[in-house]
HTML snippet that shows the backbone in 3Dmol.js (N, CA, C, O; Angstrom):
<script src="https://3Dmol.org/build/3Dmol-min.js"></script>
<div id="view" style="width:600px;height:400px;position:relative"></div>
<script>
const pdb = `
ATOM      1  N   MET A   1     183.474 -21.422 -54.439  1.00  0.00           N
ATOM      2  CA  MET A   1     183.727 -20.339 -55.664  1.00  0.00           C
ATOM      3  C   MET A   1     184.480 -21.070 -56.902  1.00  0.00           C
ATOM      4  O   MET A   1     185.492 -21.767 -56.957  1.00  0.00           O
ATOM      5  N   SER A   2     183.811 -20.739 -57.601  1.00  0.00           N
ATOM      6  CA  SER A   2     183.901 -21.420 -59.190  1.00  0.00           C
ATOM      7  C   SER A   2     185.360 -20.580 -59.611  1.00  0.00           C
ATOM      8  O   SER A   2     185.619 -19.425 -59.273  1.00  0.00           O
ATOM      9  N   ASP A   3     186.130 -21.379 -60.341  1.00  0.00           N
ATOM     10  CA  ASP A   3     187.286 -20.960 -61.007  1.00  0.00           C
ATOM     11  C   ASP A   3     187.272 -19.684 -61.619  1.00  0.00           C
ATOM     12  O   ASP A   3     188.097 -18.771 -61.590  1.00  0.00           O
ATOM     13  N   ARG A   4     185.927 -19.822 -62.308  1.00  0.00           N
ATOM     14  CA  ARG A   4     185.923 -18.409 -63.455  1.00  0.00           C
ATOM     15  C   ARG A   4     185.676 -16.929 -62.489  1.00  0.00           C
ATOM     16  O   ARG A   4     186.090 -15.847 -62.906  1.00  0.00           O
ATOM     17  N   ARG A   5     184.899 -17.073 -61.069  1.00  0.00           N
ATOM     18  CA  ARG A   5     184.646 -16.363 -60.375  1.00  0.00           C
ATOM     19  C   ARG A   5     186.016 -15.886 -59.689  1.00  0.00           C
ATOM     20  O   ARG A   5     186.293 -14.702 -59.492  1.00  0.00           O
ATOM     21  N   LYS A   6     186.844 -16.990 -59.349  1.00  0.00           N
ATOM     22  CA  LYS A   6     187.984 -16.627 -59.014  1.00  0.00           C
ATOM     23  C   LYS A   6     188.974 -15.738 -59.577  1.00  0.00           C
ATOM     24  O   LYS A   6     189.579 -14.859 -58.965  1.00  0.00           O
ATOM     25  N   LYS A   7     189.092 -16.064 -60.877  1.00  0.00           N
ATOM     26  CA  LYS A   7     189.763 -15.342 -61.954  1.00  0.00           C
ATOM     27  C   LYS A   7     189.372 -14.054 -61.961  1.00  0.00           C
ATOM     28  O   LYS A   7     190.206 -13.149 -61.938  1.00  0.00           O
ATOM     29  N   LYS A   8     188.128 -13.836 -61.992  1.00  0.00           N
ATOM     30  CA  LYS A   8     187.786 -12.179 -62.112  1.00  0.00           C
ATOM     31  C   LYS A   8     187.850 -11.500 -60.925  1.00  0.00           C
ATOM     32  O   LYS A   8     188.173 -10.314 -60.854  1.00  0.00           O
ATOM     33  N   GLN A   9     187.502 -12.325 -59.801  1.00  0.00           N
ATOM     34  CA  GLN A   9     188.244 -11.603 -58.455  1.00  0.00           C
ATOM     35  C   GLN A   9     189.830 -11.196 -58.601  1.00  0.00           C
ATOM     36  O   GLN A   9     190.274 -10.067 -58.396  1.00  0.00           O
ATOM     37  N   ASN A  10     190.592 -12.348 -58.999  1.00  0.00           N
ATOM     38  CA  ASN A  10     192.213 -11.807 -59.090  1.00  0.00           C
ATOM     39  C   ASN A  10     192.343 -10.619 -60.070  1.00  0.00           C
ATOM     40  O   ASN A  10     193.054  -9.659 -59.776  1.00  0.00           O
ATOM     41  N   GLN A  11     191.688 -10.677 -61.184  1.00  0.00           N
ATOM     42  CA  GLN A  11     191.866  -9.620 -61.874  1.00  0.00           C
ATOM     43  C   GLN A  11     191.679  -8.246 -61.420  1.00  0.00           C
ATOM     44  O   GLN A  11     192.558  -7.396 -61.557  1.00  0.00           O
ATOM     45  N   ALA A  12     190.388  -7.984 -60.805  1.00  0.00           N
ATOM     46  CA  ALA A  12     189.752  -7.150 -60.031  1.00  0.00           C
ATOM     47  C   ALA A  12     191.041  -6.570 -59.007  1.00  0.00           C
ATOM     48  O   ALA A  12     191.458  -5.412 -59.008  1.00  0.00           O
ATOM     49  N   GLU A  13     191.447  -7.479 -58.309  1.00  0.00           N
ATOM     50  CA  GLU A  13     192.561  -7.096 -57.310  1.00  0.00           C
ATOM     51  C   GLU A  13     193.671  -6.598 -57.650  1.00  0.00           C
ATOM     52  O   GLU A  13     194.016  -5.637 -56.963  1.00  0.00           O
ATOM     53  N   ARG A  14     194.656  -7.038 -58.819  1.00  0.00           N
ATOM     54  CA  ARG A  14     195.347  -6.665 -59.664  1.00  0.00           C
ATOM     55  C   ARG A  14     195.012  -5.439 -60.395  1.00  0.00           C
ATOM     56  O   ARG A  14     196.014  -5.139 -61.045  1.00  0.00           O
ATOM     57  N   MET A  15     193.976  -4.502 -60.616  1.00  0.00           N
ATOM     58  CA  MET A  15     193.704  -3.417 -60.934  1.00  0.00           C
ATOM     59  C   MET A  15     193.075  -2.334 -59.954  1.00  0.00           C
ATOM     60  O   MET A  15     192.671  -1.223 -60.296  1.00  0.00           O
ATOM     61  N   ALA A  16     193.070  -2.840 -58.731  1.00  0.00           N
ATOM     62  CA  ALA A  16     192.174  -2.058 -57.715  1.00  0.00           C
ATOM     63  C   ALA A  16     192.879  -0.736 -57.287  1.00  0.00           C
ATOM     64  O   ALA A  16     192.362  -0.045 -56.409  1.00  0.00           O
ATOM     65  N   TRP A  17     193.862  -0.425 -57.790  1.00  0.00           N
ATOM     66  CA  TRP A  17     194.316   0.993 -57.360  1.00  0.00           C
ATOM     67  C   TRP A  17     194.312   1.935 -58.625  1.00  0.00           C
ATOM     68  O   TRP A  17     194.867   3.035 -58.633  1.00  0.00           O
ATOM     69  N   GLY A  18     193.580   1.352 -59.773  1.00  0.00           N
ATOM     70  CA  GLY A  18     193.652   2.242 -61.253  1.00  0.00           C
ATOM     71  C   GLY A  18     194.777   1.880 -61.961  1.00  0.00           C
ATOM     72  O   GLY A  18     194.901   2.468 -63.035  1.00  0.00           O
ATOM     73  N   GLU A  19     195.706   1.014 -61.648  1.00  0.00           N
ATOM     74  CA  GLU A  19     196.481   0.899 -62.442  1.00  0.00           C
ATOM     75  C   GLU A  19     196.906  -0.484 -62.055  1.00  0.00           C
ATOM     76  O   GLU A  19     196.783  -0.973 -60.932  1.00  0.00           O
ATOM     77  N   ALA A  20     197.567  -1.218 -63.411  1.00  0.00           N
ATOM     78  CA  ALA A  20     198.018  -2.701 -63.569  1.00  0.00           C
ATOM     79  C   ALA A  20     198.783  -3.087 -62.179  1.00  0.00           C
ATOM     80  O   ALA A  20     199.595  -2.241 -61.803  1.00  0.00           O
ATOM     81  N   LYS A  21     198.665  -4.003 -61.537  1.00  0.00           N
ATOM     82  CA  LYS A  21     199.963  -4.514 -60.652  1.00  0.00           C
ATOM     83  C   LYS A  21     200.957  -5.395 -61.345  1.00  0.00           C
ATOM     84  O   LYS A  21     200.670  -6.252 -62.181  1.00  0.00           O
ATOM     85  N   GLU A  22     202.251  -5.072 -60.876  1.00  0.00           N
ATOM     86  CA  GLU A  22     203.144  -6.154 -61.624  1.00  0.00           C
ATOM     87  C   GLU A  22     203.848  -6.877 -60.302  1.00  0.00           C
ATOM     88  O   GLU A  22     203.768  -6.490 -59.137  1.00  0.00           O
ATOM     89  N   ARG A  23     204.467  -7.884 -60.746  1.00  0.00           N
ATOM     90  CA  ARG A  23     205.341  -8.743 -60.099  1.00  0.00           C
ATOM     91  C   ARG A  23     206.420  -8.252 -59.562  1.00  0.00           C
ATOM     92  O   ARG A  23     207.132  -7.550 -60.279  1.00  0.00           O
ATOM     93  N   PHE A  24     206.745  -8.457 -58.400  1.00  0.00           N
ATOM     94  CA  PHE A  24     208.204  -8.004 -57.554  1.00  0.00           C
ATOM     95  C   PHE A  24     208.757  -9.081 -56.728  1.00  0.00           C
ATOM     96  O   PHE A  24     208.004  -9.805 -56.077  1.00  0.00           O
ATOM     97  N   SER A  25     210.140  -9.241 -56.716  1.00  0.00           N
ATOM     98  CA  SER A  25     210.346 -10.460 -55.832  1.00  0.00           C
ATOM     99  C   SER A  25     211.350  -9.512 -55.008  1.00  0.00           C
ATOM    100  O   SER A  25     212.110  -8.603 -55.342  1.00  0.00           O
ATOM    101  N   ILE A  26     210.962 -10.235 -53.561  1.00  0.00           N
ATOM    102  CA  ILE A  26     211.669  -9.404 -52.343  1.00  0.00           C
ATOM    103  C   ILE A  26     212.245 -10.396 -51.412  1.00  0.00           C
ATOM    104  O   ILE A  26     211.639 -11.450 -51.221  1.00  0.00           O
ATOM    105  N   MET A  27     213.428 -10.136 -50.783  1.00  0.00           N
ATOM    106  CA  MET A  27     213.868 -11.022 -49.722  1.00  0.00           C
ATOM    107  C   MET A  27     213.716 -10.880 -48.329  1.00  0.00           C
ATOM    108  O   MET A  27     214.418  -9.998 -47.833  1.00  0.00           O
ATOM    109  N   LEU A  28     212.935 -11.558 -47.510  1.00  0.00           N
ATOM    110  CA  LEU A  28     212.772 -11.300 -46.324  1.00  0.00           C
ATOM    111  C   LEU A  28     213.182 -12.254 -45.303  1.00  0.00           C
ATOM    112  O   LEU A  28     213.262 -13.431 -45.655  1.00  0.00           O
ATOM    113  N   THR A  29     213.517 -11.877 -43.822  1.00  0.00           N
ATOM    114  CA  THR A  29     213.771 -13.021 -43.296  1.00  0.00           C
ATOM    115  C   THR A  29     212.227 -13.901 -42.828  1.00  0.00           C
ATOM    116  O   THR A  29     211.131 -13.377 -43.024  1.00  0.00           O
ATOM    117  N   PRO A  30     212.352 -15.047 -42.306  1.00  0.00           N
ATOM    118  CA  PRO A  30     211.115 -15.590 -42.134  1.00  0.00           C
ATOM    119  C   PRO A  30     210.235 -14.955 -41.073  1.00  0.00           C
ATOM    120  O   PRO A  30     209.016 -14.809 -41.170  1.00  0.00           O
ATOM    121  N   THR A  31     211.064 -14.563 -39.962  1.00  0.00           N
ATOM    122  CA  THR A  31     210.402 -13.610 -38.887  1.00  0.00           C
ATOM    123  C   THR A  31     209.572 -12.492 -39.484  1.00  0.00           C
ATOM    124  O   THR A  31     208.428 -12.249 -39.099  1.00  0.00           O
ATOM    125  N   ALA A  32     210.296 -11.717 -40.590  1.00  0.00           N
ATOM    126  CA  ALA A  32     209.423 -10.573 -41.142  1.00  0.00           C
ATOM    127  C   ALA A  32     208.314 -11.131 -41.803  1.00  0.00           C
ATOM    128  O   ALA A  32     207.193 -10.659 -41.613  1.00  0.00           O
ATOM    129  N   ALA A  33     208.507 -12.122 -42.586  1.00  0.00           N
ATOM    130  CA  ALA A  33     207.455 -12.559 -43.530  1.00  0.00           C
ATOM    131  C   ALA A  33     206.252 -13.071 -42.780  1.00  0.00           C
ATOM    132  O   ALA A  33     205.113 -12.933 -43.226  1.00  0.00           O
ATOM    133  N   GLN A  34     206.555 -13.743 -41.479  1.00  0.00           N
ATOM    134  CA  GLN A  34     205.227 -14.181 -40.421  1.00  0.00           C
ATOM    135  C   GLN A  34     204.647 -12.895 -39.995  1.00  0.00           C
ATOM    136  O   GLN A  34     203.437 -12.707 -39.871  1.00  0.00           O
ATOM    137  N   LYS A  35     205.638 -11.948 -39.760  1.00  0.00           N
ATOM    138  CA  LYS A  35     204.952 -10.617 -39.265  1.00  0.00           C
ATOM    139  C   LYS A  35     203.772  -9.936 -39.987  1.00  0.00           C
ATOM    140  O   LYS A  35     202.708  -9.510 -39.538  1.00  0.00           O
ATOM    141  N   ILE A  36     204.373  -9.962 -41.490  1.00  0.00           N
ATOM    142  CA  ILE A  36     203.577  -9.313 -42.534  1.00  0.00           C
ATOM    143  C   ILE A  36     202.288 -10.390 -42.572  1.00  0.00           C
ATOM    144  O   ILE A  36     201.143  -9.966 -42.416  1.00  0.00           O
ATOM    145  N   ASP A  37     202.490 -11.441 -42.734  1.00  0.00           N
ATOM    146  CA  ASP A  37     201.003 -12.423 -43.004  1.00  0.00           C
ATOM    147  C   ASP A  37     200.145 -12.220 -41.681  1.00  0.00           C
ATOM    148  O   ASP A  37     198.927 -12.130 -41.832  1.00  0.00           O
ATOM    149  N   ASP A  38     200.598 -12.152 -40.576  1.00  0.00           N
ATOM    150  CA  ASP A  38     199.929 -11.945 -39.330  1.00  0.00           C
ATOM    151  C   ASP A  38     199.030 -10.750 -39.426  1.00  0.00           C
ATOM    152  O   ASP A  38     197.824 -10.774 -39.180  1.00  0.00           O
ATOM    153  N   ARG A  39     199.815  -9.559 -39.856  1.00  0.00           N
ATOM    154  CA  ARG A  39     199.217  -8.277 -39.682  1.00  0.00           C
ATOM    155  C   ARG A  39     198.083  -8.465 -41.116  1.00  0.00           C
ATOM    156  O   ARG A  39     197.028  -7.848 -41.261  1.00  0.00           O
ATOM    157  N   ALA A  40     198.476  -9.152 -41.749  1.00  0.00           N
ATOM    158  CA  ALA A  40     197.348  -9.007 -42.966  1.00  0.00           C
ATOM    159  C   ALA A  40     196.165  -9.970 -42.797  1.00  0.00           C
ATOM    160  O   ALA A  40     195.086  -9.971 -43.390  1.00  0.00           O
ATOM    161  N   LYS A  41     196.561 -10.667 -41.987  1.00  0.00           N
ATOM    162  CA  LYS A  41     195.507 -11.838 -41.784  1.00  0.00           C
ATOM    163  C   LYS A  41     194.452 -11.013 -40.618  1.00  0.00           C
ATOM    164  O   LYS A  41     193.224 -11.094 -40.631  1.00  0.00           O
ATOM    165  N   ALA A  42     195.272 -10.217 -39.636  1.00  0.00           N
ATOM    166  CA  ALA A  42     194.375  -9.464 -38.819  1.00  0.00           C
ATOM    167  C   ALA A  42     193.476  -8.587 -39.323  1.00  0.00           C
ATOM    168  O   ALA A  42     192.478  -8.266 -38.677  1.00  0.00           O
ATOM    169  N   LEU A  43     193.717  -8.156 -40.416  1.00  0.00           N
ATOM    170  CA  LEU A  43     192.984  -7.079 -41.406  1.00  0.00           C
ATOM    171  C   LEU A  43     192.270  -7.643 -42.568  1.00  0.00           C
ATOM    172  O   LEU A  43     191.572  -6.992 -43.345  1.00  0.00           O
ATOM    173  N   GLY A  44     192.477  -8.764 -42.612  1.00  0.00           N
ATOM    174  CA  GLY A  44     191.300  -9.545 -43.678  1.00  0.00           C
ATOM    175  C   GLY A  44     192.091  -8.975 -44.972  1.00  0.00           C
ATOM    176  O   GLY A  44     191.267  -8.624 -45.816  1.00  0.00           O
ATOM    177  N   LEU A  45     193.174  -8.810 -45.317  1.00  0.00           N
ATOM    178  CA  LEU A  45     193.921  -8.625 -46.431  1.00  0.00           C
ATOM    179  C   LEU A  45     195.018  -9.661 -46.949  1.00  0.00           C
ATOM    180  O   LEU A  45     195.492 -10.470 -46.150  1.00  0.00           O
ATOM    181  N   SER A  46     195.347  -9.644 -48.034  1.00  0.00           N
ATOM    182  CA  SER A  46     196.226 -10.662 -48.606  1.00  0.00           C
ATOM    183  C   SER A  46     197.655  -9.808 -48.172  1.00  0.00           C
ATOM    184  O   SER A  46     197.712  -8.603 -47.927  1.00  0.00           O
ATOM    185  N   ARG A  47     198.507 -10.544 -48.156  1.00  0.00           N
ATOM    186  CA  ARG A  47     199.978 -10.141 -48.024  1.00  0.00           C
ATOM    187  C   ARG A  47     200.201  -8.803 -49.243  1.00  0.00           C
ATOM    188  O   ARG A  47     200.520  -7.649 -48.954  1.00  0.00           O
ATOM    189  N   SER A  48     199.963  -9.278 -50.487  1.00  0.00           N
ATOM    190  CA  SER A  48     200.064  -7.982 -51.408  1.00  0.00           C
ATOM    191  C   SER A  48     199.482  -7.078 -51.251  1.00  0.00           C
ATOM    192  O   SER A  48     200.101  -6.035 -51.464  1.00  0.00           O
ATOM    193  N   GLU A  49     198.152  -6.959 -50.847  1.00  0.00           N
ATOM    194  CA  GLU A  49     197.287  -5.601 -50.290  1.00  0.00           C
ATOM    195  C   GLU A  49     197.655  -5.194 -49.170  1.00  0.00           C
ATOM    196  O   GLU A  49     197.438  -4.004 -48.941  1.00  0.00           O
ATOM    197  N   LEU A  50     198.237  -5.910 -48.242  1.00  0.00           N
ATOM    198  CA  LEU A  50     198.654  -5.311 -47.184  1.00  0.00           C
ATOM    199  C   LEU A  50     200.125  -4.410 -47.484  1.00  0.00           C
ATOM    200  O   LEU A  50     200.308  -3.295 -46.996  1.00  0.00           O
ATOM    201  N   LEU A  51     200.925  -4.974 -48.198  1.00  0.00           N
ATOM    202  CA  LEU A  51     202.152  -4.206 -48.581  1.00  0.00           C
ATOM    203  C   LEU A  51     201.814  -2.920 -49.271  1.00  0.00           C
ATOM    204  O   LEU A  51     202.451  -1.884 -49.079  1.00  0.00           O
ATOM    205  N   GLU A  52     200.835  -3.015 -50.046  1.00  0.00           N
ATOM    206  CA  GLU A  52     200.236  -1.859 -51.316  1.00  0.00           C
ATOM    207  C   GLU A  52     199.528  -1.046 -50.400  1.00  0.00           C
ATOM    208  O   GLU A  52     199.780   0.155 -50.495  1.00  0.00           O
ATOM    209  N   GLN A  53     198.839  -1.329 -49.676  1.00  0.00           N
ATOM    210  CA  GLN A  53     198.130  -0.181 -48.347  1.00  0.00           C
ATOM    211  C   GLN A  53     199.139   0.394 -47.729  1.00  0.00           C
ATOM    212  O   GLN A  53     199.300   1.608 -47.851  1.00  0.00           O
ATOM    213  N   ALA A  54     199.995  -0.377 -46.955  1.00  0.00           N
ATOM    214  CA  ALA A  54     201.098   0.072 -46.290  1.00  0.00           C
ATOM    215  C   ALA A  54     202.071   1.036 -47.110  1.00  0.00           C
ATOM    216  O   ALA A  54     202.584   1.978 -46.507  1.00  0.00           O
ATOM    217  N   ALA A  55     202.296   0.871 -48.225  1.00  0.00           N
ATOM    218  CA  ALA A  55     203.522   1.831 -49.020  1.00  0.00           C
ATOM    219  C   ALA A  55     202.468   3.127 -49.385  1.00  0.00           C
ATOM    220  O   ALA A  55     203.020   4.148 -49.798  1.00  0.00           O
ATOM    221  N   ARG A  56     201.010   3.137 -49.257  1.00  0.00           N
ATOM    222  CA  ARG A  56     200.284   3.939 -49.646  1.00  0.00           C
ATOM    223  C   ARG A  56     199.957   5.024 -48.467  1.00  0.00           C
ATOM    224  O   ARG A  56     199.676   6.205 -48.669  1.00  0.00           O
ATOM    225  N   GLY A  57     200.039   4.465 -47.363  1.00  0.00           N
ATOM    226  CA  GLY A  57     199.967   5.161 -46.068  1.00  0.00           C
ATOM    227  C   GLY A  57     198.737   4.849 -45.563  1.00  0.00           C
ATOM    228  O   GLY A  57     198.522   5.289 -44.434  1.00  0.00           O
ATOM    229  N   VAL A  58     197.955   4.276 -46.031  1.00  0.00           N
ATOM    230  CA  VAL A  58     196.517   3.614 -45.706  1.00  0.00           C
ATOM    231  C   VAL A  58     196.524   2.799 -44.558  1.00  0.00           C
ATOM    232  O   VAL A  58     195.515   2.931 -43.866  1.00  0.00           O
ATOM    233  N   VAL A  59     197.456   1.907 -44.104  1.00  0.00           N
ATOM    234  CA  VAL A  59     197.463   0.896 -42.997  1.00  0.00           C
ATOM    235  C   VAL A  59     198.665   1.054 -42.690  1.00  0.00           C
ATOM    236  O   VAL A  59     199.525   1.497 -43.451  1.00  0.00           O
ATOM    237  N   SER A  60     198.859   0.642 -41.342  1.00  0.00           N
ATOM    238  CA  SER A  60     200.191   0.667 -40.835  1.00  0.00           C
ATOM    239  C   SER A  60     200.656  -0.918 -40.712  1.00  0.00           C
ATOM    240  O   SER A  60     199.701  -1.689 -40.620  1.00  0.00           O
ATOM    241  N   ILE A  61     201.875  -1.486 -40.697  1.00  0.00           N
ATOM    242  CA  ILE A  61     202.284  -2.420 -40.486  1.00  0.00           C
ATOM    243  C   ILE A  61     202.633  -2.787 -39.145  1.00  0.00           C
ATOM    244  O   ILE A  61     202.828  -3.978 -38.901  1.00  0.00           O
ATOM    245  N   SER A  62     202.729  -2.004 -38.327  1.00  0.00           N
ATOM    246  CA  SER A  62     202.696  -1.725 -36.795  1.00  0.00           C
ATOM    247  C   SER A  62     201.410  -2.410 -36.527  1.00  0.00           C
ATOM    248  O   SER A  62     200.466  -2.501 -37.312  1.00  0.00           O
ATOM    249  N   ASP A  63     201.489  -2.907 -35.259  1.00  0.00           N
ATOM    250  CA  ASP A  63     200.311  -3.589 -34.660  1.00  0.00           C
ATOM    251  C   ASP A  63     199.564  -2.754 -33.580  1.00  0.00           C
ATOM    252  O   ASP A  63     198.518  -3.082 -33.019  1.00  0.00           O
ATOM    253  N   THR A  64     200.279  -1.625 -33.390  1.00  0.00           N
ATOM    254  CA  THR A  64     200.018  -0.630 -32.325  1.00  0.00           C
ATOM    255  C   THR A  64     198.593  -0.180 -32.217  1.00  0.00           C
ATOM    256  O   THR A  64     198.143   0.313 -31.182  1.00  0.00           O
ATOM    257  N   GLU A  65     197.918  -0.356 -33.270  1.00  0.00           N
ATOM    258  CA  GLU A  65     196.192   0.325 -33.201  1.00  0.00           C
ATOM    259  C   GLU A  65     195.369  -1.205 -33.269  1.00  0.00           C
ATOM    260  O   GLU A  65     194.139  -1.174 -33.298  1.00  0.00           O
ATOM    261  N   LEU A  66     196.086  -2.546 -33.294  1.00  0.00           N
ATOM    262  CA  LEU A  66     195.345  -3.393 -33.324  1.00  0.00           C
ATOM    263  C   LEU A  66     194.319  -3.712 -31.942  1.00  0.00           C
ATOM    264  O   LEU A  66     194.586  -3.240 -30.837  1.00  0.00           O
ATOM    265  N   THR A  67     193.243  -4.493 -32.172  1.00  0.00           N
ATOM    266  CA  THR A  67     192.406  -4.738 -30.748  1.00  0.00           C
ATOM    267  C   THR A  67     193.491  -5.843 -29.912  1.00  0.00           C
ATOM    268  O   THR A  67     194.339  -6.560 -30.443  1.00  0.00           O
ATOM    269  N   GLN A  68     193.169  -5.727 -28.455  1.00  0.00           N
ATOM    270  CA  GLN A  68     193.783  -6.738 -27.853  1.00  0.00           C
ATOM    271  C   GLN A  68     193.334  -8.091 -28.511  1.00  0.00           C
ATOM    272  O   GLN A  68     194.106  -9.048 -28.579  1.00  0.00           O
ATOM    273  N   GLU A  69     192.348  -8.118 -28.880  1.00  0.00           N
ATOM    274  CA  GLU A  69     191.854  -9.688 -29.526  1.00  0.00           C
ATOM    275  C   GLU A  69     192.786  -9.982 -30.635  1.00  0.00           C
ATOM    276  O   GLU A  69     193.391 -11.054 -30.669  1.00  0.00           O
ATOM    277  N   ASP A  70     192.932  -9.035 -31.584  1.00  0.00           N
ATOM    278  CA  ASP A  70     193.715  -9.128 -32.550  1.00  0.00           C
ATOM    279  C   ASP A  70     195.221  -9.551 -32.349  1.00  0.00           C
ATOM    280  O   ASP A  70     195.875 -10.377 -32.987  1.00  0.00           O
ATOM    281  N   LYS A  71     195.605  -8.725 -31.245  1.00  0.00           N
ATOM    282  CA  LYS A  71     197.014  -8.881 -30.882  1.00  0.00           C
ATOM    283  C   LYS A  71     197.357 -10.400 -30.198  1.00  0.00           C
ATOM    284  O   LYS A  71     198.482 -10.888 -30.298  1.00  0.00           O
ATOM    285  N   GLU A  72     196.402 -10.987 -29.592  1.00  0.00           N
ATOM    286  CA  GLU A  72     196.189 -12.397 -28.925  1.00  0.00           C
ATOM    287  C   GLU A  72     196.265 -13.094 -30.156  1.00  0.00           C
ATOM    288  O   GLU A  72     197.178 -13.919 -30.103  1.00  0.00           O
ATOM    289  N   ASN A  73     195.725 -13.094 -31.149  1.00  0.00           N
ATOM    290  CA  ASN A  73     195.969 -14.042 -32.217  1.00  0.00           C
ATOM    291  C   ASN A  73     197.104 -13.979 -33.131  1.00  0.00           C
ATOM    292  O   ASN A  73     197.400 -14.952 -33.825  1.00  0.00           O
ATOM    293  N   LEU A  74     197.811 -12.788 -33.169  1.00  0.00           N
ATOM    294  CA  LEU A  74     199.058 -12.781 -34.040  1.00  0.00           C
ATOM    295  C   LEU A  74     200.131 -14.032 -33.716  1.00  0.00           C
ATOM    296  O   LEU A  74     200.505 -14.404 -32.604  1.00  0.00           O
ATOM    297  N   GLY A  75     200.411 -14.425 -34.686  1.00  0.00           N
ATOM    298  CA  GLY A  75     201.322 -15.601 -34.452  1.00  0.00           C
ATOM    299  C   GLY A  75     200.279 -16.946 -34.448  1.00  0.00           C
ATOM    300  O   GLY A  75     200.491 -17.815 -35.293  1.00  0.00           O
ATOM    301  N   LYS A  76     199.537 -17.057 -33.820  1.00  0.00           N
ATOM    302  CA  LYS A  76     198.691 -18.238 -33.785  1.00  0.00           C
ATOM    303  C   LYS A  76     198.538 -18.757 -35.097  1.00  0.00           C
ATOM    304  O   LYS A  76     198.270 -18.046 -36.066  1.00  0.00           O
ATOM    305  N   PRO A  77     198.721 -20.125 -35.150  1.00  0.00           N
ATOM    306  CA  PRO A  77     198.399 -20.587 -36.439  1.00  0.00           C
ATOM    307  C   PRO A  77     197.047 -20.613 -37.135  1.00  0.00           C
ATOM    308  O   PRO A  77     196.033 -20.782 -36.458  1.00  0.00           O
ATOM    309  N   SER A  78     196.981 -20.454 -38.450  1.00  0.00           N
ATOM    310  CA  SER A  78     196.096 -20.337 -39.067  1.00  0.00           C
ATOM    311  C   SER A  78     195.249 -21.709 -39.202  1.00  0.00           C
ATOM    312  O   SER A  78     195.775 -22.776 -39.518  1.00  0.00           O
ATOM    313  N   VAL A  79     193.713 -21.530 -38.892  1.00  0.00           N
ATOM    314  CA  VAL A  79     193.072 -22.607 -39.381  1.00  0.00           C
ATOM    315  C   VAL A  79     192.329 -22.702 -40.699  1.00  0.00           C
ATOM    316  O   VAL A  79     191.329 -21.994 -40.819  1.00  0.00           O
ATOM    317  N   ASN A  80     192.684 -23.475 -41.686  1.00  0.00           N
ATOM    318  CA  ASN A  80     192.206 -23.225 -42.875  1.00  0.00           C
ATOM    319  C   ASN A  80     191.005 -24.100 -43.065  1.00  0.00           C
ATOM    320  O   ASN A  80     190.368 -24.053 -44.117  1.00  0.00           O
TER     321      ASN A  80
END
`;
const viewer = $3Dmol.createViewer("view");
viewer.addModel(pdb, "pdb");
viewer.setStyle({}, {cartoon: {color: "spectrum"}});
viewer.zoomTo();
viewer.render();
</script>
């Protein structure tokens, strides 16, 4: 993907909910951060978008509705 296309995609993501996203700093334990990352990966979302959707009630951070395959993949190292 070209740099120009990535920039346009990032701009669209920052405006995805009809308002500009702002940067916030939060503190988490490494365990909580890993769980957020695992859940986001299982849903095909960025960490930021997972938190956005969870706050809006669109998705749950809980893994209760994950498939067995998703549950088995949680916590496994990602292959980039």
